[in-house]
N, C-alpha and C positions, 0 to 999 in steps of 0.2 A: 449488556452479554450479562449470564449469571448463571451459574450451573449450583444442583441442589443437590447434595449429597445425604443417605437414606445415612442416619447415625445410629441405627440402631442396634444395638449392645445384643449381641444372647449373652444376658444372665443364667448360670446356672443355679439352679435349685440349691437348699440343702442335704446334706451328704449326714448319716444317721451314722454315728462313731461309737456310740454306749448307750445299753446295750447290746453286742453285737451280734451279730443272723446265731439262730439256734441256741444261744445262753442259756445256758442252766441256773436253774435256783433252785435253794430248799426251802419250807417254808415255814425257818429260821429266819433266815435272806427276808424273806419275803417280808417281814414285820418289821424291820426295817427298813427305812424310808431308800428308795431307790433315783439313785442320778441316772437322766438322761439327756445324756450329747451328741452336736447335729456340727457339721459347720456351717459358717455364714453361709447368706450366697454371693454370686462371684460375680461380677465385681461388685465391692462397696457401693450401693444406692449413695446417694447425694439425702437422703432424708429419711429419719426413722424407718426400720422394721420393724413384722410386728411375727412371731415366732409361735405357729397355733400345732402344741403336743396336741394325739392326737392316738386313743390306746384303745382297742377295740377286742372284748375273748369267741374267740370260736365257741362254736357247737358241735356237737358232736353232725359226723359227714360235712359239714364244711370246709371250704377254701379260705384260705386268706382275703382271697379279693373278692369272694360273695359272706367277708366276715365286716368285712370295711363299705361295703355297697349293702347288705341287709341288717347288721348290727346299731342299734344304737350304742354311739364312745361311753366306755367306763373312765374315762377320765380327758376331759377336755381343759385343759390348758393354754395361757398364750402369756408370752413375755417377753416381752422391750423391749431389743439390742444388746439380750444376751441367748447366748446359743448354748442352752441349759436349765434342765427345771429339774426337780428332784419332788417327787410325788412321791409321797407314806402310805406304807406297802399295804395297808388296809382299804385303800384307797382299791386297790388293783386288787388284791384276792381278799376274799371272805371268806373262804375254804370252808369244808373242803369239796375238793370239784368233783363234781358230783350231775350225773347224766341228767339234763341234754350240754351240759355246762362241762369245758371240755380246763386241761390246765392249760391253754394254750394260748397267746395272744400277740397280737402282731399289734405294728407303732407305727407312724409317722409325726415328720413335721411341714406344715404349709409354713411358707413366706412372705406374709400379706402386706400393702404398705399403710401408710394413715386411712385411705377411704374407706379397706377391707379388702381390694383389689390382691392376686395372686400377682405376685414380682415373679419372675424368670419362669424358664419355658414348664411344661412338663405343669400345668395352671401352677409353679413355686413349690412343687408338692414332690416330696424325699422321694424313693425307692424304698418300700416298705421293709420292715424287719420282723423277726420273728424271734421271741424266747417262751418257757417256758418253764413249767413249775417240780420239776425232775422227785419231788421228794416231798410227802404232806403225809401225816400221821389220823386215823382218822378212831375215835373210841367208841365202840358201842357195847355199853355195859361192861365185862368187866374183861370182854376182847377190847385191844389196841390191835387196828392194822394199818402198817406199815407201809402206804402205798407208794412205788417209786414208775418212775416212766423218762423215756425217749421220746421223739414224735414217733406216734403211729405203737409204739411197745409199751406196755402195763403192765404192772411184776408189783405180788402183794405179799405178804408176810403179812403172822402171827402171832402172837403172844397173850396167853389171859394170867389176868392178875384177879386176885379176892380171891381166888378157887379155896372153896368148904374142904377139908379131907376129908371126908368119908360121909360124902352125898353124889 
């Protein structure tokens, strides 16, 4: 007689840590490197894990799911056996955000084995998280426009510089 046991463990995919969901960055903050962090897959596999970070920019009228499904990622970075990646802000934010592009972004991480196959449930994918640029400046000749946003709400203020008196 013999016994066959099913030893397939449920492997939990990465969980995103930072930037937290709905994190707001200013354009100045985006000019510095941005650190993305996540948890490792659990339990830890015997072999090496490659974590694939992807970031997408949303366009007007898109949901996060639509952006991930139809837009090409603006960043794709693989790291081996570490749970963070640093991306230069200039790779994410080329500014200013003008229609049809929004200053809203979505990111996720996928865990892969040596052969490039997903590790864990949900095809090794974390749940996606959004972040956005809440404040940026647009210079239009002698007018400086400060754009401030929260998801779905945009406001603008302006200052006029280099005004020639008497004209």
